[in-house]
ROKEVEX-95846 format. One record per residue: z, y, x of N, C-alpha, C in turn; residue in three letters. Coordinates in nm, 4 decimals, m for minus. Each point is the difference from the previous one (the first is absolute). Layout:
{npz: Z, npy: Y, npx: X, capz: Z, capy: Y, capx: X, cpz: Z, cpy: Y, cpx: X, aa: ALA}
...
***
This chain:
{npz: 6.7790, npy: 11.1833, npx: 15.0275, capz: 0.0786, capy: m0.1005, capx: 0.0698, cpz: 0.1062, cpy: m0.0526, cpx: m0.0960, aa: MET}
{npz: 0.0008, npy: m0.1308, npx: m0.0213, capz: 0.0992, capy: m0.0612, capx: m0.0883, cpz: 0.1236, cpy: m0.0372, cpx: 0.0814, aa: LYS}
{npz: 0.1167, npy: 0.0440, npx: m0.0495, capz: 0.1252, capy: m0.0175, capx: 0.0738, cpz: 0.0989, cpy: m0.0871, cpx: m0.0769, aa: LYS}
{npz: 0.0777, npy: m0.0757, npx: 0.0771, capz: 0.1072, capy: m0.0833, capx: m0.0548, cpz: 0.1294, cpy: 0.0342, cpx: 0.0719, aa: LEU}
{npz: 0.1042, npy: 0.0264, npx: m0.0767, capz: 0.1336, capy: 0.0141, capx: 0.0560, cpz: 0.0693, cpy: m0.1347, cpx: m0.0219, aa: VAL}
{npz: 0.0291, npy: m0.0703, npx: 0.1068, capz: 0.0712, capy: m0.1279, capx: m0.0067, cpz: 0.1365, cpy: 0.0220, cpx: 0.0633, aa: ALA}
{npz: 0.1047, npy: m0.0441, npx: m0.0684, capz: 0.1332, capy: 0.0294, capx: 0.0514, cpz: 0.0973, cpy: m0.1136, cpx: m0.0283, aa: TYR}
{npz: 0.1012, npy: m0.0071, npx: 0.0864, capz: 0.1155, capy: m0.0870, capx: m0.0206, cpz: 0.1212, cpy: 0.0909, cpx: m0.0080, aa: PHE}
{npz: 0.0823, npy: m0.0210, npx: m0.1016, capz: 0.1198, capy: 0.0811, capx: m0.0180, cpz: 0.1153, cpy: m0.0907, cpx: m0.0384, aa: SER}
{npz: 0.0998, npy: m0.0078, npx: 0.0854, capz: 0.1146, capy: m0.0867, capx: m0.0276, cpz: 0.1021, cpy: 0.0669, cpx: m0.0911, aa: ALA}
{npz: 0.0107, npy: 0.1335, npx: 0.0100, capz: 0.1041, capy: 0.0700, capx: m0.0763, cpz: m0.0545, cpy: 0.1033, cpx: m0.0977, aa: THR}
{npz: m0.1305, npy: 0.0228, npx: 0.0009, capz: m0.0605, capy: 0.0970, capx: m0.0911, cpz: m0.0420, cpy: 0.1294, cpx: 0.0661, aa: GLY}
{npz: 0.0486, npy: 0.0282, npx: 0.1197, capz: m0.0346, capy: 0.1250, capx: 0.0682, cpz: m0.1488, cpy: 0.0046, cpx: 0.0346, aa: THR}
{npz: m0.0508, npy: m0.1044, npx: 0.0632, capz: m0.1415, capy: m0.0025, capx: 0.0392, cpz: m0.0893, cpy: 0.0022, cpx: m0.1235, aa: THR}
{npz: 0.0418, npy: m0.0647, npx: m0.1073, capz: m0.0775, capy: 0.0016, capx: m0.1251, cpz: m0.0197, cpy: 0.1424, cpx: m0.0501, aa: LYS}
{npz: 0.1043, npy: 0.0815, npx: 0.0044, capz: m0.0104, capy: 0.1385, capx: m0.0473, cpz: m0.1031, cpy: 0.0776, cpx: 0.0815, aa: LYS}
{npz: 0.0022, npy: m0.0178, npx: 0.1312, capz: m0.0964, capy: 0.0689, capx: 0.0860, cpz: m0.1407, cpy: m0.0535, cpx: m0.0263, aa: VAL}
{npz: m0.0147, npy: m0.1314, npx: m0.0117, capz: m0.1311, capy: m0.0609, capx: m0.0259, cpz: m0.0584, cpy: 0.0491, cpx: m0.1319, aa: ALA}
{npz: 0.0817, npy: 0.0060, npx: m0.1029, capz: m0.0466, capy: 0.0490, capx: m0.1307, cpz: m0.0517, cpy: 0.1429, cpx: 0.0116, aa: ASP}
{npz: 0.0731, npy: 0.0813, npx: 0.0740, capz: m0.0389, capy: 0.1400, capx: 0.0164, cpz: m0.1319, cpy: 0.0109, cpx: 0.0780, aa: LYS}
{npz: m0.0137, npy: m0.0769, npx: 0.1069, capz: m0.1240, capy: 0.0012, capx: 0.0789, cpz: m0.1179, cpy: m0.0440, cpx: m0.0860, aa: ILE}
{npz: 0.0168, npy: m0.1094, npx: m0.0736, capz: m0.1089, capy: m0.0504, capx: m0.0838, cpz: m0.0439, cpy: 0.1054, cpx: m0.1010, aa: ALA}
{npz: 0.0950, npy: 0.0683, npx: m0.0591, capz: m0.0318, capy: 0.1032, capx: m0.0993, cpz: m0.0747, cpy: 0.1161, cpx: 0.0654, aa: LYS}
{npz: 0.0521, npy: 0.0481, npx: 0.1115, capz: m0.0599, capy: 0.1143, capx: 0.0689, cpz: m0.1391, cpy: m0.0334, cpx: 0.0534, aa: VAL}
{npz: m0.0166, npy: m0.1209, npx: 0.0523, capz: m0.1268, capy: m0.0404, capx: 0.0619, cpz: m0.1008, cpy: m0.0582, cpx: m0.0995, aa: MET}
{npz: 0.0444, npy: m0.0260, npx: m0.1222, capz: m0.0886, capy: m0.0647, capx: m0.0958, cpz: m0.0331, cpy: m0.1421, cpx: 0.0435, aa: GLY}
{npz: 0.0987, npy: m0.0675, npx: 0.0564, capz: m0.0187, capy: m0.1350, capx: 0.0547, cpz: 0.0580, cpy: m0.1040, cpx: m0.0946, aa: ALA}
{npz: m0.0523, npy: m0.1209, npx: 0.0115, capz: 0.0598, capy: m0.1141, capx: m0.0691, cpz: 0.1288, cpy: m0.0356, cpx: 0.0729, aa: ASP}
{npz: 0.0859, npy: m0.0751, npx: m0.0674, capz: 0.1284, capy: m0.0356, capx: 0.0610, cpz: 0.0250, cpy: m0.1497, cpx: m0.0148, aa: ILE}
{npz: 0.0639, npy: m0.0576, npx: 0.1016, capz: 0.0303, capy: m0.1425, capx: 0.0019, cpz: 0.1366, cpy: m0.0202, cpx: 0.0630, aa: PHE}
{npz: 0.0888, npy: m0.0654, npx: m0.0721, capz: 0.1323, capy: m0.0289, capx: 0.0552, cpz: m0.0006, cpy: m0.1355, cpx: 0.0696, aa: GLU}
{npz: 0.0448, npy: m0.0017, npx: 0.1229, capz: 0.0174, capy: m0.1235, capx: 0.0758, cpz: 0.1357, cpy: m0.0545, cpx: m0.0420, aa: ILE}
{npz: m0.0020, npy: m0.0940, npx: m0.0895, capz: 0.1249, capy: m0.0517, capx: m0.0572, cpz: 0.0375, cpy: m0.1337, cpx: 0.0631, aa: GLU}
{npz: 0.1214, npy: m0.0108, npx: 0.0500, capz: 0.0438, capy: m0.1292, capx: 0.0539, cpz: 0.0178, cpy: m0.1012, cpx: m0.1128, aa: PRO}
{npz: m0.0330, npy: m0.1240, npx: 0.0293, capz: 0.0205, capy: m0.1049, capx: m0.0994, cpz: 0.1463, cpy: m0.0056, cpx: m0.0418, aa: LYS}
{npz: 0.0878, npy: 0.0207, npx: 0.0968, capz: 0.1439, capy: 0.0022, capx: m0.0267, cpz: 0.0503, cpy: 0.1408, cpx: 0.0326, aa: PHE}
{npz: 0.0393, npy: 0.0737, npx: m0.1012, capz: 0.0472, capy: 0.1378, capx: 0.0158, cpz: 0.1177, cpy: 0.0056, cpx: 0.0967, aa: LYS}
{npz: 0.0144, npy: 0.1105, npx: 0.0668, capz: 0.1106, capy: 0.0207, capx: 0.0924, cpz: 0.1204, cpy: 0.0545, cpx: m0.0757, aa: TYR}
{npz: 0.1131, npy: m0.0641, npx: 0.0181, capz: 0.1249, capy: 0.0496, capx: m0.0585, cpz: 0.0639, cpy: 0.0985, cpx: 0.0980, aa: SER}
{npz: 0.1043, npy: 0.0652, npx: m0.0436, capz: 0.0717, capy: 0.0928, capx: 0.0878, cpz: 0.0530, cpy: m0.0735, cpx: 0.1228, aa: LYS}
{npz: 0.0548, npy: m0.1205, npx: m0.0199, capz: 0.0520, capy: m0.0757, capx: 0.1149, cpz: m0.1131, cpy: m0.0477, cpx: 0.0910, aa: SER}
{npz: m0.1196, npy: m0.0259, npx: m0.0550, capz: m0.1153, capy: m0.0372, capx: 0.0830, cpz: m0.0384, cpy: 0.1119, cpx: 0.0959, aa: ASP}
{npz: 0.0259, npy: 0.1232, npx: m0.0416, capz: m0.0411, capy: 0.1167, capx: 0.0772, cpz: 0.1084, cpy: 0.0538, cpx: 0.0926, aa: LEU}
{npz: 0.1115, npy: m0.0695, npx: 0.0097, capz: 0.1122, capy: 0.0472, capx: 0.0811, cpz: m0.0305, cpy: m0.0202, cpx: 0.1485, aa: ASP}
{npz: m0.0474, npy: 0.1066, npx: 0.0633, capz: m0.0401, capy: m0.0091, capx: 0.1403, cpz: 0.1193, cpy: m0.0202, cpx: 0.0934, aa: TRP}
{npz: 0.1201, npy: 0.0225, npx: m0.0486, capz: 0.1183, capy: m0.0221, capx: 0.0849, cpz: 0.0420, cpy: m0.1464, cpx: 0.0032, aa: THR}
{npz: m0.0585, npy: m0.0807, npx: m0.0873, capz: 0.0300, capy: m0.1438, capx: m0.0056, cpz: m0.1143, cpy: m0.0755, cpx: 0.0666, aa: ASP}
{npz: 0.0266, npy: m0.0566, npx: 0.1165, capz: m0.1071, capy: m0.0698, capx: 0.0726, cpz: m0.0532, cpy: m0.1228, cpx: m0.0733, aa: GLU}
{npz: 0.0730, npy: m0.0452, npx: m0.1030, capz: m0.0475, capy: m0.1140, capx: m0.0786, cpz: m0.0640, cpy: 0.0406, cpx: m0.1325, aa: ASN}
{npz: m0.0141, npy: 0.1310, npx: m0.0228, capz: m0.0668, capy: 0.0418, capx: m0.1238, cpz: m0.1472, cpy: m0.0394, cpx: 0.0074, aa: SER}
{npz: m0.0622, npy: m0.0106, npx: m0.1142, capz: m0.1401, capy: m0.0416, capx: m0.0061, cpz: m0.0892, cpy: 0.0923, cpx: 0.0837, aa: ARG}
{npz: 0.0166, npy: 0.1306, npx: m0.0144, capz: m0.0858, capy: 0.0924, capx: 0.0748, cpz: 0.0241, cpy: m0.0129, cpx: 0.1509, aa: SER}
{npz: 0.1236, npy: m0.0175, npx: 0.0405, capz: 0.0300, capy: m0.0167, capx: 0.1425, cpz: m0.0656, cpy: m0.1261, cpx: 0.0548, aa: SER}
{npz: 0.0097, npy: m0.1087, npx: m0.0725, capz: m0.0616, capy: m0.1260, capx: 0.0442, cpz: m0.1520, cpy: 0.0138, cpx: 0.0074, aa: ARG}
{npz: m0.0603, npy: 0.0632, npx: m0.1012, capz: m0.1459, capy: 0.0168, capx: 0.0001, cpz: m0.0456, cpy: 0.0848, cpx: 0.1187, aa: GLU}
{npz: 0.0714, npy: 0.1071, npx: 0.0284, capz: m0.0419, capy: 0.0903, capx: 0.1063, cpz: 0.0197, cpy: m0.0605, cpx: 0.1388, aa: MET}
{npz: 0.0940, npy: m0.0922, npx: 0.0142, capz: 0.0206, capy: m0.0690, capx: 0.1283, cpz: m0.1083, cpy: m0.1045, cpx: 0.0250, aa: LYS}
{npz: m0.0561, npy: m0.0539, npx: m0.1075, capz: m0.0990, capy: m0.1068, capx: 0.0090, cpz: m0.1408, cpy: 0.0600, cpx: m0.0060, aa: ASP}
{npz: m0.0644, npy: 0.0126, npx: 0.1145, capz: m0.1319, capy: 0.0630, capx: 0.0073, cpz: m0.1072, cpy: m0.0747, cpx: m0.0795, aa: LYS}
{npz: 0.0253, npy: m0.1248, npx: m0.0344, capz: m0.0974, capy: m0.0756, capx: m0.0794, cpz: 0.0287, cpy: 0.0086, cpx: m0.1507, aa: SER}
{npz: 0.1037, npy: 0.0713, npx: m0.0373, capz: 0.0361, capy: 0.0124, capx: m0.1414, cpz: m0.1116, cpy: 0.0690, cpx: m0.0782, aa: SER}
{npz: m0.0388, npy: m0.0613, npx: m0.1100, capz: m0.1009, capy: 0.0548, capx: m0.0901, cpz: 0.0488, cpy: m0.0223, cpx: m0.1431, aa: ARG}
{npz: 0.0867, npy: 0.0873, npx: m0.0510, capz: 0.0498, capy: m0.0175, capx: m0.1373, cpz: m0.1166, cpy: m0.0035, cpx: m0.0992, aa: PRO}
{npz: 0.0114, npy: m0.0896, npx: m0.0955, capz: m0.1060, capy: m0.0128, capx: m0.1002, cpz: m0.0059, cpy: 0.1242, cpx: m0.0874, aa: GLU}
{npz: m0.1233, npy: 0.0347, npx: m0.0377, capz: m0.0180, capy: 0.1083, capx: m0.0956, cpz: m0.0574, cpy: m0.0575, cpx: m0.1288, aa: ILE}
{npz: 0.0205, npy: 0.0716, npx: m0.1104, capz: m0.0354, capy: m0.0535, capx: m0.1309, cpz: m0.1495, cpy: m0.0010, cpx: m0.0272, aa: THR}
{npz: m0.0748, npy: 0.0941, npx: 0.0604, capz: m0.1442, capy: 0.0058, capx: m0.0279, cpz: m0.0737, cpy: 0.0714, cpx: 0.1130, aa: LYS}
{npz: m0.1312, npy: m0.0204, npx: 0.0036, capz: m0.0877, capy: 0.0681, capx: 0.0943, cpz: m0.0742, cpy: 0.1101, cpx: m0.0751, aa: LYS}
{npz: m0.0587, npy: 0.0908, npx: 0.0762, capz: m0.0887, capy: 0.0993, capx: m0.0590, cpz: m0.1298, cpy: m0.0735, cpx: m0.0314, aa: VAL}
{npz: m0.0341, npy: m0.0096, npx: m0.1279, capz: m0.1171, capy: m0.0798, capx: m0.0397, cpz: m0.1321, cpy: 0.0598, cpx: 0.0463, aa: GLU}
{npz: m0.0085, npy: 0.1305, npx: 0.0049, capz: m0.1276, capy: 0.0656, capx: 0.0298, cpz: 0.0092, cpy: 0.0856, cpx: 0.1261, aa: ASN}
{npz: 0.0606, npy: m0.0521, npx: 0.1036, capz: 0.0223, capy: 0.0772, capx: 0.1225, cpz: m0.1313, cpy: 0.0486, cpx: 0.0602, aa: ILE}
{npz: m0.1078, npy: m0.0729, npx: m0.0184, capz: m0.1292, capy: 0.0413, capx: 0.0574, cpz: m0.0527, cpy: 0.1281, cpx: m0.0637, aa: SER}
{npz: 0.0517, npy: 0.0388, npx: m0.1148, capz: m0.0439, capy: 0.1224, capx: m0.0678, cpz: 0.0524, cpy: 0.1276, cpx: 0.0653, aa: ASP}
{npz: 0.0983, npy: m0.0125, npx: 0.0873, capz: 0.0666, capy: 0.1176, capx: 0.0548, cpz: m0.0512, cpy: 0.0364, cpx: 0.1385, aa: TYR}
{npz: m0.0134, npy: 0.1301, npx: 0.0229, capz: m0.0398, capy: 0.0524, capx: 0.1308, cpz: 0.1220, cpy: 0.0321, cpx: 0.0857, aa: ASP}
{npz: 0.1075, npy: 0.0393, npx: m0.0667, capz: 0.1220, capy: 0.0403, capx: 0.0715, cpz: 0.1212, cpy: m0.0642, cpx: m0.0651, aa: ALA}
{npz: 0.0933, npy: m0.0418, npx: 0.0843, capz: 0.1262, capy: m0.0567, capx: m0.0469, cpz: 0.1120, cpy: 0.0834, cpx: 0.0606, aa: VAL}
{npz: 0.0857, npy: 0.0494, npx: m0.0881, capz: 0.1172, capy: 0.0758, capx: 0.0405, cpz: 0.1176, cpy: m0.0946, cpx: m0.0189, aa: ILE}
{npz: 0.0576, npy: m0.0444, npx: 0.1105, capz: 0.1022, capy: m0.1044, capx: m0.0007, cpz: 0.1380, cpy: 0.0608, cpx: 0.0221, aa: LEU}
{npz: 0.0927, npy: m0.0267, npx: m0.0923, capz: 0.1331, capy: 0.0566, capx: 0.0108, cpz: 0.1105, cpy: m0.1042, cpx: m0.0055, aa: GLY}
{npz: 0.1081, npy: 0.0286, npx: 0.0725, capz: 0.1144, capy: m0.0912, capx: 0.0045, cpz: 0.1176, cpy: 0.0692, cpx: 0.0661, aa: PHE}
{npz: 0.1208, npy: m0.0516, npx: m0.0216, capz: 0.1162, capy: 0.0515, capx: 0.0725, cpz: m0.0003, cpy: m0.0549, cpx: 0.1432, aa: PRO}
{npz: 0.0594, npy: 0.0739, npx: 0.0901, capz: 0.0142, capy: m0.0482, capx: 0.1382, cpz: 0.1227, cpy: m0.0902, cpx: 0.0060, aa: VAL}
{npz: m0.0208, npy: m0.1216, npx: 0.0523, capz: 0.1103, capy: m0.0931, capx: 0.0221, cpz: 0.0025, cpy: m0.0314, cpx: 0.1487, aa: TRP}
{npz: 0.1112, npy: 0.0200, npx: 0.0631, capz: 0.0159, capy: m0.0316, capx: 0.1418, cpz: m0.1127, cpy: 0.0631, cpx: 0.0828, aa: TRP}
{npz: m0.0325, npy: 0.1262, npx: m0.0293, capz: m0.0961, capy: 0.0810, capx: 0.0732, cpz: m0.1449, cpy: m0.0458, cpx: m0.0148, aa: TYR}
{npz: m0.0278, npy: m0.0803, npx: m0.1032, capz: m0.1365, capy: m0.0472, capx: m0.0201, cpz: m0.0215, cpy: m0.0366, cpx: m0.1470, aa: THR}
{npz: m0.1136, npy: m0.0588, npx: m0.0288, capz: m0.0325, capy: m0.0399, capx: m0.1368, cpz: 0.0764, cpy: m0.1264, cpx: m0.0389, aa: ALA}
{npz: 0.0449, npy: m0.0079, npx: m0.1247, capz: 0.0595, capy: m0.1257, capx: m0.0475, cpz: m0.1037, cpy: m0.1124, cpx: 0.0119, aa: PRO}
{npz: 0.0466, npy: m0.1203, npx: 0.0195, capz: m0.0933, capy: m0.1117, capx: 0.0220, cpz: m0.0895, cpy: m0.0279, cpx: m0.1203, aa: THR}
{npz: 0.0384, npy: 0.0454, npx: m0.1183, capz: m0.0860, capy: m0.0180, capx: m0.1173, cpz: m0.1306, cpy: 0.0790, cpx: 0.0159, aa: ILE}
{npz: 0.0004, npy: 0.1027, npx: 0.0819, capz: m0.1230, capy: 0.0755, capx: 0.0270, cpz: m0.0984, cpy: m0.0871, cpx: 0.0776, aa: ILE}
{npz: 0.0503, npy: m0.0844, npx: 0.0900, capz: m0.0885, capy: m0.0955, capx: 0.0691, cpz: m0.0655, cpy: m0.0932, cpx: m0.1006, aa: ASN}
{npz: 0.0763, npy: m0.0459, npx: m0.0975, capz: m0.0562, capy: m0.0865, capx: m0.1045, cpz: m0.1162, cpy: 0.0706, cpx: m0.0674, aa: THR}
{npz: 0.0218, npy: 0.1236, npx: m0.0418, capz: m0.1041, capy: 0.0773, capx: m0.0679, cpz: m0.1229, cpy: 0.0172, cpx: 0.0892, aa: PHE}
{npz: 0.0205, npy: 0.0389, npx: 0.1250, capz: m0.1125, capy: 0.0239, capx: 0.0907, cpz: m0.0787, cpy: m0.1279, cpx: 0.0280, aa: LEU}
{npz: 0.0667, npy: m0.1118, npx: 0.0051, capz: m0.0662, capy: m0.1267, capx: 0.0310, cpz: m0.0642, cpy: m0.0645, cpx: m0.1217, aa: GLU}
{npz: 0.0434, npy: 0.0365, npx: m0.1196, capz: m0.0571, capy: m0.0577, capx: m0.1216, cpz: m0.1116, cpy: 0.0840, cpx: m0.0611, aa: GLU}
{npz: m0.0241, npy: 0.1176, npx: 0.0530, capz: m0.1043, capy: 0.0888, capx: m0.0511, cpz: m0.0913, cpy: 0.0417, cpx: 0.1144, aa: ASN}
{npz: m0.1303, npy: m0.0099, npx: m0.0207, capz: m0.0960, capy: 0.0372, capx: 0.1029, cpz: m0.0150, cpy: 0.1525, cpx: 0.0007, aa: ASP}
{npz: 0.0586, npy: 0.0627, npx: 0.0999, capz: m0.0021, capy: 0.1457, capx: 0.0097, cpz: m0.0895, cpy: 0.0495, cpx: 0.1136, aa: LEU}
{npz: m0.0819, npy: m0.0887, npx: 0.0542, capz: m0.0926, capy: 0.0432, capx: 0.1045, cpz: m0.0977, cpy: 0.0998, cpx: m0.0620, aa: THR}
{npz: m0.0418, npy: 0.0945, npx: 0.0810, capz: m0.0929, capy: 0.1061, capx: m0.0406, cpz: 0.0568, cpy: 0.0966, cpx: m0.1040, aa: ASN}
{npz: 0.1297, npy: m0.0012, npx: m0.0192, capz: 0.0655, capy: 0.0957, capx: m0.0897, cpz: 0.0683, cpy: 0.1060, cpx: 0.0858, aa: LYS}
{npz: m0.0006, npy: 0.1228, npx: m0.0474, capz: 0.0824, capy: 0.1011, capx: 0.0641, cpz: 0.1416, cpy: m0.0227, cpx: m0.0493, aa: GLN}
{npz: 0.0935, npy: m0.0064, npx: 0.0925, capz: 0.1392, capy: m0.0251, capx: m0.0379, cpz: 0.0888, cpy: 0.1144, cpx: 0.0435, aa: MET}
{npz: 0.0896, npy: 0.0349, npx: m0.0898, capz: 0.1014, capy: 0.1015, capx: 0.0253, cpz: 0.1338, cpy: m0.0636, cpx: m0.0346, aa: TYR}
{npz: 0.0997, npy: 0.0278, npx: 0.0800, capz: 0.1307, capy: m0.0621, capx: m0.0200, cpz: 0.1028, cpy: 0.1101, cpx: m0.0270, aa: VAL}
{npz: 0.0795, npy: m0.0206, npx: m0.1053, capz: 0.1142, capy: 0.0890, capx: m0.0173, cpz: 0.1252, cpy: m0.0854, cpx: m0.0078, aa: PHE}
{npz: 0.1051, npy: 0.0541, npx: 0.0567, capz: 0.1278, capy: m0.0699, capx: m0.0005, cpz: 0.1050, cpy: 0.0894, cpx: m0.0635, aa: VAL}
{npz: 0.1015, npy: m0.0649, npx: m0.0516, capz: 0.1172, capy: 0.0715, capx: m0.0483, cpz: 0.1173, cpy: m0.0470, cpx: 0.0844, aa: THR}
{npz: 0.0806, npy: 0.0973, npx: 0.0412, capz: 0.1143, capy: m0.0316, capx: 0.0842, cpz: 0.0905, cpy: 0.1215, cpx: 0.0048, aa: SER}
{npz: 0.1277, npy: m0.0259, npx: 0.0084, capz: 0.0941, capy: 0.1087, capx: 0.0143, cpz: m0.0015, cpy: 0.0605, cpx: 0.1386, aa: GLY}
{npz: m0.0419, npy: m0.0780, npx: 0.1000, capz: 0.0057, capy: 0.0532, capx: 0.1363, cpz: m0.1141, cpy: m0.0472, cpx: 0.0900, aa: SER}
{npz: m0.0534, npy: m0.1186, npx: m0.0213, capz: m0.1043, capy: m0.0522, capx: 0.0891, cpz: m0.1342, cpy: 0.0662, cpx: m0.0283, aa: SER}
{npz: m0.0742, npy: 0.0246, npx: 0.1080, capz: m0.1345, capy: 0.0531, capx: m0.0127, cpz: m0.1013, cpy: m0.1119, cpx: m0.0190, aa: GLY}
{npz: m0.1264, npy: 0.0366, npx: 0.0040, capz: m0.1069, capy: m0.0962, capx: m0.0248, cpz: m0.0634, cpy: m0.0515, cpx: 0.1295, aa: VAL}
{npz: 0.0281, npy: 0.0623, npx: 0.1131, capz: m0.0719, capy: m0.0294, capx: 0.1241, cpz: 0.0103, cpy: m0.1457, cpx: 0.0437, aa: GLU}
{npz: 0.1214, npy: m0.0547, npx: 0.0082, capz: 0.0132, capy: m0.1387, capx: 0.0460, cpz: m0.0596, cpy: m0.0969, cpx: m0.1016, aa: SER}
{npz: 0.0099, npy: 0.0338, npx: m0.1264, capz: m0.0591, capy: m0.0846, capx: m0.1035, cpz: m0.1513, cpy: m0.0049, cpx: 0.0151, aa: THR}
{npz: m0.0630, npy: 0.1153, npx: 0.0199, capz: m0.1453, capy: 0.0034, capx: 0.0199, cpz: m0.0403, cpy: m0.0777, cpx: 0.1245, aa: LEU}
{npz: 0.0739, npy: 0.0176, npx: 0.1073, capz: m0.0309, capy: m0.0719, capx: 0.1245, cpz: 0.0084, cpy: m0.1509, cpx: m0.0223, aa: ALA}
{npz: 0.1022, npy: m0.0453, npx: m0.0692, capz: 0.0158, capy: m0.1433, capx: m0.0271, cpz: m0.1136, cpy: m0.0528, cpx: m0.0872, aa: ASN}
{npz: m0.0369, npy: 0.0746, npx: m0.1040, capz: m0.1090, capy: m0.0437, capx: m0.0879, cpz: m0.1332, cpy: m0.0036, cpx: 0.0745, aa: LEU}
{npz: m0.0259, npy: 0.1013, npx: 0.0797, capz: m0.1267, capy: 0.0030, capx: 0.0753, cpz: m0.0073, cpy: m0.1133, cpx: 0.1015, aa: ARG}
{npz: 0.1130, npy: m0.0344, npx: 0.0601, capz: 0.0013, capy: m0.1106, capx: 0.0956, cpz: m0.0196, cpy: m0.1342, cpx: m0.0712, aa: GLN}
{npz: 0.0666, npy: m0.0183, npx: m0.1134, capz: m0.0088, capy: m0.1272, capx: m0.0722, cpz: m0.1339, cpy: m0.0172, cpx: m0.0723, aa: ALA}
{npz: m0.0608, npy: 0.1120, npx: m0.0415, capz: m0.1239, capy: m0.0054, capx: m0.0787, cpz: m0.1039, cpy: 0.0948, cpx: 0.0600, aa: TYR}
{npz: m0.0511, npy: m0.0328, npx: 0.1204, capz: m0.0897, capy: 0.0925, capx: 0.0709, cpz: m0.1337, cpy: 0.0230, cpx: m0.0707, aa: PRO}
{npz: m0.0388, npy: m0.0861, npx: m0.0901, capz: m0.1277, capy: 0.0166, capx: m0.0699, cpz: 0.0090, cpy: 0.0965, cpx: m0.1181, aa: LYS}
{npz: 0.1221, npy: 0.0379, npx: m0.0366, capz: 0.0155, capy: 0.0940, capx: m0.1105, cpz: m0.0221, cpy: 0.1424, cpx: 0.0493, aa: LEU}
{npz: m0.0602, npy: 0.0798, npx: m0.0844, capz: m0.0314, capy: 0.1392, capx: 0.0316, cpz: 0.1119, cpy: 0.0903, cpx: m0.0518, aa: ASN}
{npz: 0.1145, npy: m0.0050, npx: 0.0695, capz: 0.1157, capy: 0.0792, capx: m0.0413, cpz: m0.0178, cpy: 0.1410, cpx: 0.0564, aa: ILE}
{npz: m0.0297, npy: 0.0932, npx: m0.0882, capz: m0.0297, capy: 0.1371, capx: 0.0394, cpz: 0.1244, cpy: 0.0746, cpx: 0.0455, aa: LYS}
{npz: 0.0997, npy: 0.0049, npx: m0.0852, capz: 0.1217, capy: 0.0736, capx: 0.0327, cpz: 0.1112, cpy: m0.0383, cpx: m0.0950, aa: LYS}
{npz: 0.1165, npy: 0.0537, npx: 0.0273, capz: 0.1137, capy: m0.0298, capx: m0.0842, cpz: 0.0961, cpy: 0.1168, cpx: m0.0042, aa: GLY}
{npz: 0.0925, npy: m0.0068, npx: m0.0937, capz: 0.0978, capy: 0.1059, capx: m0.0142, cpz: 0.1238, cpy: m0.0534, cpx: m0.0704, aa: SER}
{npz: 0.1128, npy: 0.0614, npx: 0.0308, capz: 0.1220, capy: m0.0265, capx: m0.0768, cpz: 0.0005, cpy: 0.1020, cpx: m0.1130, aa: ARG}
{npz: 0.0070, npy: m0.0488, npx: m0.1224, capz: m0.0069, capy: 0.0861, capx: m0.1172, cpz: 0.1248, cpy: m0.0163, cpx: m0.0859, aa: LEU}
{npz: 0.0236, npy: 0.1004, npx: m0.0825, capz: 0.1115, capy: m0.0056, capx: m0.0936, cpz: m0.0483, cpy: 0.0444, cpx: m0.1372, aa: THR}
{npz: 0.0769, npy: m0.0305, npx: m0.1012, capz: m0.0320, capy: 0.0413, capx: m0.1356, cpz: 0.0029, cpy: 0.1521, cpx: m0.0126, aa: ILE}
{npz: 0.0670, npy: 0.0667, npx: 0.0929, capz: 0.0091, capy: 0.1459, capx: m0.0027, cpz: m0.1200, cpy: 0.0701, cpx: 0.0621, aa: ASN}
{npz: m0.0906, npy: m0.0751, npx: 0.0636, capz: m0.1203, capy: 0.0612, capx: 0.0562, cpz: m0.0858, cpy: 0.0546, cpx: m0.1132, aa: ASP}
{npz: m0.0611, npy: 0.1144, npx: 0.0232, capz: m0.0855, capy: 0.0604, capx: m0.1029, cpz: m0.1299, cpy: m0.0786, cpx: m0.0128, aa: SER}
{npz: m0.0701, npy: 0.0208, npx: m0.1102, capz: m0.1290, capy: m0.0655, capx: m0.0195, cpz: m0.0941, cpy: 0.0335, cpx: 0.1145, aa: ASP}
{npz: 0.0009, npy: 0.1253, npx: 0.0430, capz: m0.0871, capy: 0.0414, capx: 0.1101, cpz: 0.0323, cpy: m0.0716, cpx: 0.1297, aa: GLY}
{npz: 0.1287, npy: m0.0171, npx: 0.0281, capz: 0.0404, capy: m0.0714, capx: 0.1218, cpz: m0.0454, cpy: m0.1458, cpx: m0.0044, aa: GLU}
{npz: 0.0071, npy: m0.0611, npx: m0.1176, capz: m0.0407, capy: m0.1400, capx: m0.0124, cpz: m0.1494, cpy: m0.0164, cpx: 0.0218, aa: LEU}
{npz: m0.0781, npy: 0.0928, npx: m0.0495, capz: m0.1452, capy: m0.0063, capx: 0.0174, cpz: m0.0396, cpy: 0.0346, cpx: 0.1427, aa: VAL}
{npz: 0.0632, npy: 0.1020, npx: 0.0573, capz: m0.0392, capy: 0.0487, capx: 0.1323, cpz: 0.0167, cpy: m0.1027, cpx: 0.1107, aa: ASN}
{npz: 0.0985, npy: m0.0862, npx: m0.0066, capz: 0.0178, capy: m0.0954, capx: 0.1095, cpz: m0.1122, cpy: m0.1021, cpx: 0.0039, aa: TRP}
{npz: m0.0681, npy: m0.0215, npx: m0.1101, capz: m0.1139, capy: m0.0910, capx: 0.0008, cpz: m0.1270, cpy: 0.0721, cpx: 0.0466, aa: ILE}
{npz: m0.0142, npy: 0.1272, npx: m0.0381, capz: m0.1176, capy: 0.0763, capx: 0.0415, cpz: 0.0049, cpy: 0.0230, cpx: 0.1499, aa: LYS}
***
């Protein structure tokens, strides 16, 4: 089974976890990069006019990404990672899901968060993308052991 770890990381935390998963799983890795990088002020969730706040309020927001996965059809499983924003996936994840054909792929979702779990995020993704085969998800940290990272997918 050929696996791809695709991730969005605004501050570097999710990238560290994604790198570790890719290494442990022997998977390819793909960074979901925004066309316009997020600054610290863009990520200020306490400012209702910050870029991230505006994007999360606008359900039609689809921030541009720099590239698509060129060979997505080669993969059997996609492990999708991102930080939790406002109890769900950042809107750039919608961009990724809508620009890549992930039908018939096994999908696993991991999130990084200081306090939010993955349950509401999974529910939102399954409702918005009912044709995707989202198997399960987990909140992971860079401190999780290699075995813990592998076991949540098995």
